C-alpha positions in Angstrom: -15.3 -12.6 -34.2 -18.4 -11.5 -36.1 -18.5 -8.3 -34.0 -14.9 -7.5 -34.9 -15.4 -8.0 -38.6 -18.4 -5.6 -38.6 -16.5 -2.7 -37.1 -14.3 -0.4 -39.2 -10.5 -0.5 -38.8 -10.6 3.1 -37.5 -12.9 2.1 -34.6 -10.6 -0.9 -33.8 -7.6 1.5 -33.8 -9.5 3.8 -31.5 -10.3 1.0 -29.2 -6.6 -0.1 -29.0 -5.6 3.5 -28.2 -8.1 3.5 -25.4 -6.5 0.4 -23.9 -3.1 2.1 -24.2 -4.4 5.2 -22.3 -5.5 3.1 -19.3 -2.7 2.1 -16.8 -2.5 -1.6 -16.0 -4.4 -2.4 -12.8 -4.2 -5.0 -10.2 -7.1 -7.4 -9.6 -9.7 -5.0 -8.4 -8.4 -1.9 -10.0 -5.6 -0.1 -8.2 -3.2 1.7 -10.5 0.5 0.7 -10.3 1.3 4.1 -8.7 0.3 5.0 -5.1 -3.4 5.5 -4.8 -3.1 8.5 -2.4 -2.9 10.9 -5.3 -6.4 9.8 -6.5 -8.0 9.6 -3.0 -7.3 13.1 -1.8 -5.2 16.2 -2.6 -1.6 16.2 -1.5 -2.3 18.7 1.3 -4.9 16.3 2.9 -2.4 13.4 2.6 0.3 15.4 4.4 -2.1 16.4 7.1 -3.2 12.8 7.6 0.5 11.7 7.9 1.1 14.4 10.5 -2.0 13.3 12.5 -0.9 9.7 12.3 2.5 10.6 13.8 0.9 12.7 16.5 -1.4 9.8 17.4 1.5 7.4 17.6 3.6 9.8 19.7 0.7 10.1 22.2 0.8 6.4 23.0 4.4 5.6 22.5 6.0 3.7 25.3 9.3 5.1 26.7 11.4 2.2 25.5 10.2 2.4 21.9 11.3 4.5 19.0 9.1 6.1 16.3 10.3 6.8 12.8 8.2 8.5 10.2 8.8 8.0 6.4 10.7 4.8 6.5 12.0 4.3 3.0 12.6 0.8 1.5 15.7 0.7 -0.7 17.6 -2.0 -2.5 21.1 -2.4 -1.2 22.5 -1.7 -4.7 21.7 2.0 -4.0 23.7 2.2 -0.8 26.6 4.1 -2.3 24.5 7.1 -3.5 25.6 10.3 -1.6 22.0 11.4 -0.8 21.7 8.4 1.6 24.8 9.5 3.6 23.4 12.7 5.0 20.8 13.4 7.7 17.3 13.7 6.3 14.5 15.3 8.4 10.9 14.8 7.5 8.0 17.2 7.9 7.6 16.3 11.5 11.2 17.4 12.4 12.2 13.8 13.0 14.9 11.8 11.2 13.5 9.4 8.8 14.8 5.9 8.3 15.8 3.5 5.6 15.3 -0.2 5.4 18.0 -1.8 3.2 17.0 -5.0 1.6 18.0 -7.4 -1.2 14.5 -8.2 -2.4 13.5 -6.6 -5.7 10.7 -4.1 -5.1 9.3 -4.1 -8.7 6.0 -2.3 -8.3 5.7 -2.8 -4.5 5.9 0.0 -2.0 8.9 2.4 -1.6 8.2 3.6 1.9 6.1 3.2 5.0 4.5 6.2 6.7 5.6 5.2 10.2 7.5 2.4 12.0 7.9 1.7 15.7 10.7 -0.4 17.0 12.5 -1.3 20.2 16.3 -1.9 20.7 18.1 -3.4 23.7 21.1 -1.7 25.1 24.3 -3.0 23.6 22.6 -4.7 20.6 22.5 -3.5 17.0 19.1 -5.3 16.5 15.9 -3.4 16.0 12.7 -5.3 16.8 10.0 -3.9 14.6 6.7 -3.7 16.6 4.4 -1.7 14.3 4.2 -0.4 10.8 1.6 2.2 9.8 0.1 3.6 6.7 -1.8 7.0 6.6 -4.7 7.1 4.3 -6.9 10.2 4.4 -10.0 8.3 3.3 -10.5 4.7 4.4 -12.1 3.1 1.3 -12.0 -0.1 -0.8 -9.1 1.2 -2.9 -7.0 2.4 0.0 -7.6 -0.9 1.9 -6.6 -2.8 -1.2 -3.5 -0.8 -1.6 -2.5 -1.3 2.0 -3.0 -5.1 2.1 -1.7 -6.0 -1.3 1.2 -3.6 -1.7 2.4 -2.5 1.7 1.6 -5.7 3.7 3.1 -7.8 0.9 6.3 -5.7 1.0 6.6 -6.3 4.7 6.3 -10.0 4.1 9.1 -9.8 1.6 11.4 -7.9 3.9 10.7 -10.3 6.7 12.1 -13.1 4.5 15.3 -11.2 4.1 17.6 -12.3 6.9 20.2 -9.7 5.9 17.9 -6.7 5.8 18.7 -3.9 8.2 17.4 -0.5 9.4 19.4 2.8 9.2 18.3 5.5 11.6 20.1 8.4 13.3 23.5 7.1 12.3 22.9 3.5 13.5 22.7 0.4 11.3 20.6 -2.3 12.9 19.6 -5.8 11.8 15.9 -6.4 11.8 13.9 -8.6 14.1 10.1 -8.8 13.8 7.5 -9.0 16.5 6.0 -12.4 16.6 8.5 -13.8 14.1 9.4 -16.7 16.4 6.9 -19.5 16.6 4.1 -20.5 14.2 1.0 -20.2 16.5 0.8 -16.6 17.6 -1.9 -14.8 19.4 -3.0 -11.4 18.0 -1.0 -9.6 20.7 2.2 -11.3 19.6 1.9 -10.4 15.9 3.5 -7.4 14.2 1.0 -4.5 14.1 0.0 -3.4 10.6 -1.8 -0.2 11.2 -3.9 2.0 8.9 -4.7 5.6 10.1 -7.4 7.6 8.4 -9.3 10.9 8.8 -12.6 9.7 7.4 -14.5 6.6 6.4 -15.9 6.6 2.9 -19.7 6.3 3.0 -21.3 3.0 1.9 -22.9 4.6 -1.2 -19.6 6.1 -2.3 -17.7 2.9 -1.5 -20.1 1.0 -3.8 -19.6 3.7 -6.5 -15.8 3.3 -6.1 -16.0 -0.5 -6.5 -18.0 0.0 -9.7 -15.5 2.6 -11.0 -12.6 0.3 -10.2 -14.3 -2.7 -12.0 -15.0 -0.5 -15.0 -11.4 0.7 -15.3 -10.2 -2.8 -14.8 -12.4 -4.0 -17.7 -11.3 -1.2 -20.0 -7.7 -1.9 -19.1 -7.7 -5.6 -19.9 -10.5 -6.5 -22.3 -10.6 -5.2 -25.9 -14.1 -6.6 -26.3 -15.4 -4.4 -23.5 -13.8 -1.4 -25.2 -15.4 -2.3 -28.5 -18.8 -2.8 -26.9 -18.6 0.5 -25.1 -17.6 2.3 -28.3 -20.7 0.9 -30.0 -23.2 1.4 -27.1 -21.8 4.6 -25.5 -21.5 3.1 -22.0 -19.6 0.4 -20.1 -21.6 -2.4 -18.6 -20.4 -3.7 -15.2 -22.5 -6.5 -13.7 -23.6 -6.6 -10.1 -22.0 -10.0 -9.8 -18.6 -8.5 -10.9 -18.8 -5.8 -8.2 -19.8 -8.4 -5.5 -16.9 -10.7 -6.5 -14.5 -7.8 -6.2 -15.7 -7.2 -2.7 -15.2 -10.9 -1.8 -11.6 -10.7 -3.2 -10.9 -7.7 -0.9 -12.4 -9.5 2.0 -10.2 -12.5 1.3 -7.1 -10.3 1.1 -7.9 -8.8 4.5 -8.3 -12.3 6.0 -5.0 -13.3 4.5 -3.3 -10.3 6.0 -4.8 -11.1 9.4 -3.1 -14.4 9.4 0.3 -12.7 9.5 -0.3 -9.4 11.2 -2.5 -7.8 13.8 -4.5 -5.2 11.8 -5.2 -2.0 13.6 -7.5 0.6 12.0 -7.7 4.1 13.6 -9.8 7.0 12.6 -8.6 10.4 13.9 
């Protein structure tokens, strides 16, 4: 309180404007928009997606189907004309749409690849694998994958009426490992992350500090006031370490539900 009374109203107004300029961030700092834009140029992102698809094609079993760019749409949008025409992605393959009743809010709007199987005579697609392509595997991209993408998969799995549209077919969804509570790793749905490079330890630490800094400036007016007075933002070692532990716990939580596969290509 004494700090606030000793600062001019102009500086307080400036601090509040700083808070407005920073987007709200999740626990350890991801913005609400997709993090790919920050991690690498768009061209690198597209290249990584192509490489991911090529990798999945190279090991695809004959009885399985691969779809790139699977969009997640709410059923309220089904009547829109753009969803009633064939749509080919950059790999020359028809993309797919998962129709669901769950509200996406700020969760993901698409997956980079999905692998499913279907039995003859059935309109049921059993989802075996879901993949995300991240050019650089880093703390922020891992956080994005396990908190947004994996969480979205969980929500869709709870929707018994969700279905997949692909190549003119409309198939109800079944999920690998969805029956039974004690599942081995091989029986779980594969949640895969494909990357081109692994961020170096030094840069990963720097990224964690930057994320913690942005998080503090986004949520704490006292931190903004202090930084205006001192000319720098102080992030403690304990804060950075606690964020690493939060990320580790999220990965453990994701492993309870999915078989996590990490591939560098």
